[in-house]
C-alpha positions as CSV (number, residue, x, y, z in Angstrom):
1,M,-27.5,4.8,-3.3
2,K,-23.7,3.0,-4.6
3,S,-23.3,6.8,-6.5
4,K,-24.0,8.4,-3.1
5,F,-22.1,6.1,-1.4
6,V,-18.4,7.0,-4.1
7,I,-19.2,10.8,-4.1
8,V,-19.1,10.4,0.3
9,L,-15.7,8.6,0.4
10,L,-13.9,10.6,-2.6
11,S,-14.8,13.7,-1.5
12,L,-13.4,12.7,1.9
13,I,-10.4,11.3,0.1
14,V,-9.9,14.9,-1.4
15,V,-9.9,16.8,2.1
16,L,-7.6,14.3,3.1
17,N,-5.6,14.7,0.5
18,L,-5.5,18.7,1.1
19,M,-4.9,18.5,4.6
20,L,-1.7,16.2,4.0
21,A,-0.2,18.9,1.2
22,I,-1.1,22.0,4.1
23,R,0.6,19.7,7.0
24,S,3.7,19.2,4.3
25,E,4.3,22.1,2.8
26,A,4.1,23.1,6.6
27,Q,7.8,21.0,7.3
28,S,10.3,21.0,5.9
29,Y,11.2,17.0,4.4
30,P,13.5,15.3,2.5
31,V,12.2,14.1,-1.6
32,N,13.4,10.5,-2.7
33,F,13.5,9.1,-5.9
34,T,12.5,5.1,-5.3
35,G,11.8,2.2,-7.2
36,W,8.9,-0.2,-5.9
37,Y,9.3,-3.9,-8.2
38,G,6.7,-6.6,-6.2
39,Y,4.0,-9.2,-7.3
40,D,0.6,-8.8,-5.9
41,A,-1.9,-11.8,-6.9
42,Y,-4.6,-13.3,-5.0
43,H,-4.8,-16.9,-6.3
44,R,-7.9,-19.1,-5.7
45,F,-7.0,-22.4,-4.1
46,R,-9.6,-24.5,-6.7
47,E,-11.3,-22.6,-9.3
48,G,-14.6,-21.1,-8.8
49,K,-14.0,-22.2,-5.0
50,P,-14.2,-19.3,-2.8
51,W,-10.8,-19.5,-0.6
52,G,-7.8,-18.7,-1.6
53,L,-5.1,-16.8,-0.6
54,W,-3.7,-13.4,-1.1
55,I,0.5,-12.8,-2.2
56,E,2.0,-9.6,-1.9
57,S,5.8,-8.4,-1.9
58,Y,8.0,-5.7,-2.2
59,W,11.7,-4.8,-3.2
60,I,11.9,-1.7,-2.5
61,R,15.1,0.7,-3.8
62,Q,16.9,4.2,-2.9
63,D,17.7,6.1,-6.2
64,V,15.3,3.8,-7.9
65,I,16.8,1.1,-7.5
66,L,20.9,1.8,-5.9
67,K,20.1,1.3,-2.4
68,Q,18.7,0.1,0.4
69,N,15.1,1.1,1.4
70,A,12.9,-2.2,2.0
71,L,11.9,-5.5,2.1
72,F,7.9,-5.9,1.7
73,A,6.1,-9.2,1.9
74,R,2.6,-9.9,2.8
75,V,0.5,-13.6,3.0
76,G,-4.0,-13.3,3.7
77,L,-6.1,-15.7,4.0
78,N,-8.6,-14.3,1.6
79,Y,-12.6,-15.3,0.6
80,Y,-14.4,-14.6,-2.1
81,L,-18.2,-13.4,-1.5
82,K,-20.8,-14.3,-4.3
83,N,-21.2,-10.6,-5.4
84,G,-17.2,-10.4,-6.1
85,N,-16.2,-9.2,-2.8
86,R,-13.3,-10.6,-1.5
87,I,-12.7,-10.6,3.0
88,T,-8.5,-11.0,3.7
89,G,-6.6,-11.8,6.6
90,G,-3.5,-12.8,8.0
91,L,0.5,-11.2,8.4
92,A,2.2,-8.8,6.8
93,Y,6.1,-7.5,8.1
94,Q,8.9,-5.0,6.4
95,Y,12.3,-4.9,6.6
96,N,12.7,-1.0,6.8
97,Y,16.7,0.6,6.2
98,P,17.7,4.1,6.6
99,Y,18.0,6.1,4.1
100,D,17.0,9.7,4.3
101,D,17.2,12.9,7.1
102,S,14.1,11.6,7.9
103,S,15.0,7.7,8.6
104,L,15.8,5.6,11.9
105,P,19.6,5.6,12.2
106,Y,19.5,1.9,12.1
107,N,17.6,-0.9,10.5
108,W,14.6,-1.7,11.8
109,P,11.6,-4.4,11.4
110,D,7.3,-3.7,10.7
111,Y,5.8,-6.4,11.9
112,R,1.6,-6.5,11.4
113,I,-2.1,-8.3,11.7
114,F,-3.8,-7.2,8.7
115,Q,-8.0,-8.0,8.0
116,Q,-9.4,-6.4,5.3
117,Y,-13.2,-5.8,3.1
118,L,-12.3,-5.3,-0.9
119,I,-15.2,-4.1,-2.7
120,R,-15.0,-5.1,-6.7
121,L,-17.7,-2.7,-8.5
122,Q,-17.1,-4.5,-12.5
123,K,-18.6,-1.7,-15.0
124,P,-19.0,-1.3,-19.0
125,K,-15.5,1.0,-19.0
126,G,-13.8,-0.7,-16.1
127,L,-13.4,-1.7,-12.5
128,W,-14.3,0.0,-9.4
129,Q,-12.9,-0.8,-5.5
130,F,-13.2,0.3,-2.8
131,R,-10.8,-0.6,-0.2
132,F,-11.1,-1.0,4.2
133,R,-8.5,-2.6,6.0
134,M,-7.1,-2.9,9.5
135,E,-3.2,-2.9,10.7
136,E,-2.0,-3.8,13.5
137,R,1.6,-2.7,14.5
138,W,4.7,-3.8,16.3
139,L,7.6,-1.4,14.9
140,G,11.1,-2.7,16.3
141,R,12.9,0.6,18.3
142,K,16.5,0.8,19.9
143,T,16.7,3.0,23.2
144,D,20.1,2.8,22.2
145,P,21.1,2.6,18.3
146,I,24.1,0.1,18.2
147,A,22.6,-1.9,20.5
148,N,22.5,-5.5,18.5
149,L,19.0,-6.3,20.3
150,F,15.8,-3.7,20.0
151,D,14.8,-3.2,23.3
152,H,10.6,-2.3,23.1
153,Y,8.6,-2.4,19.8
154,Q,5.9,0.2,19.5
155,Y,2.6,-0.5,19.0
156,E,0.2,1.7,15.9
157,T,-3.1,0.5,14.7
158,S,-4.1,1.9,11.1
159,A,-6.7,2.7,9.8
160,I,-5.7,2.5,5.7
161,I,-8.7,3.6,3.2
162,M,-8.4,2.6,-1.3
163,V,-10.4,3.9,-3.7
164,K,-8.7,2.5,-7.1
165,K,-9.4,2.7,-10.6
166,T,-9.1,0.7,-13.7
167,F,-9.8,1.5,-17.1
168,T,-10.1,-0.4,-20.9
169,I,-7.4,0.4,-23.7
170,N,-7.9,-2.1,-25.8
171,E,-7.5,-5.8,-25.6
172,M,-4.2,-5.5,-24.3
173,L,-3.8,-2.7,-22.1
174,Y,-4.9,-0.5,-19.1
175,G,-5.6,2.4,-17.5
176,I,-4.8,2.0,-13.3
177,L,-6.1,5.0,-11.0
178,Y,-6.2,4.6,-7.5
179,D,-5.4,6.8,-4.3
180,E,-4.9,5.4,-0.7
181,V,-4.9,7.0,2.7
182,W,-3.0,6.2,6.3
183,L,-4.8,6.8,9.3
184,L,-2.9,6.3,12.5
185,F,-5.6,6.0,15.8
186,D,-3.0,6.1,18.7
187,S,-2.1,9.5,17.7
188,I,-3.1,13.3,18.0
189,D,-0.5,14.6,16.6
190,R,-0.5,12.2,13.4
191,P,-3.7,11.0,12.8
192,L,-2.4,11.5,9.1
193,D,0.5,9.1,8.5
194,Q,1.3,9.2,4.4
195,N,-0.4,8.5,1.3
196,R,0.0,6.9,-1.7
197,A,-1.7,8.2,-5.5
198,F,-0.5,6.7,-8.2
199,A,-1.6,6.3,-11.9
200,G,0.0,3.6,-14.6
201,L,-0.6,1.9,-16.5
202,G,-1.6,-2.2,-17.3
203,I,-1.1,-5.2,-19.2
204,N,-2.5,-8.2,-20.1
205,L,0.5,-10.5,-20.4
206,D,-1.9,-14.2,-21.6
207,K,-5.6,-14.1,-23.6
208,A,-6.8,-15.5,-20.6
209,K,-6.6,-12.1,-18.7
210,E,-4.8,-13.6,-15.7
211,W,-1.3,-12.1,-15.6
212,H,-0.3,-8.2,-14.8
213,L,2.2,-6.1,-15.8
214,E,1.7,-2.8,-13.6
215,I,3.4,0.1,-14.4
216,G,3.8,4.0,-13.4
217,Y,4.2,7.2,-11.5
218,M,2.9,7.0,-7.0
219,H,3.4,9.9,-5.4
220,Q,4.1,9.3,-1.4
221,P,4.2,12.1,1.1
222,S,4.9,10.6,4.7
223,F,4.5,11.5,8.2
224,T,6.6,9.2,9.9
225,G,8.7,11.5,12.4
226,S,9.9,10.7,15.4
227,P,11.8,12.0,18.6
228,E,15.0,10.6,16.9
229,T,14.7,12.1,13.5
230,D,13.3,15.7,15.2
231,E,10.1,15.2,13.5
232,K,10.9,15.1,10.4
233,S,8.9,14.1,7.3
234,R,9.2,12.9,3.9
235,I,8.5,13.4,-0.1
236,N,9.1,10.1,-2.1
237,H,8.5,9.7,-6.1
238,A,8.4,6.3,-6.9
239,L,8.9,3.7,-10.4
240,R,6.9,1.0,-9.1
241,I,6.8,-2.2,-11.7
242,T,4.5,-5.2,-10.5
243,L,3.5,-8.3,-11.5
244,T,0.3,-8.9,-10.8
245,S,-2.6,-12.0,-11.1
246,D,-5.9,-13.3,-10.4
247,A,-5.0,-17.0,-12.0
248,P,-5.7,-19.7,-9.4
249,F,-3.9,-22.5,-8.3
250,K,-5.7,-25.4,-9.4
251,K,-8.0,-25.4,-12.7
């Protein structure tokens, strides 16, 4: 049953990626080279107990490091199930800067509430993860781009599906592959919001393998066009460097 589920889900992601590729070929879009530098950690409040905190933050830069792109932070209350799966809910915030021709012409905030379920399947040669997330988002908008205040917030509901595979190389290194599809429930014209495909390496930083440094490349076609940007989309090529952890706050 699990293998059939994996095959169906992977097939769906392949189809969605093909649709994204076809759509991107039909549009003109800017191409960017970005850098994502972050921290992504699940910390139990106490070792062996079911409750914990998820903290995720990224400093996102345009031209790899030279210009501002976005600042992102997420915090969630996490519950560990006995089978290793995790249920999480919380808040997220992103502050965005204009950085290409498809950006809005002003800085704007993105407030979010999220709920997610993470399935973890440990195998002898690595770990499979399947994450299903819902996000309710309020995006700051201005009728007059030079106004000091936002006069309205655009509401969106996103469903985000991720499949991730990590596989052991040796005691110190592991490989990482994942794909993340973003779907919009509020837009008939733009149901496919973006896709994030990543390949990289992880380095275990301690003997307990609770701290890791993950480095890799992410390909991110994004279809966030709006009337203010003539419905333009974009392609981001990203260097991602992330410190990750599963260490509990208290042993």
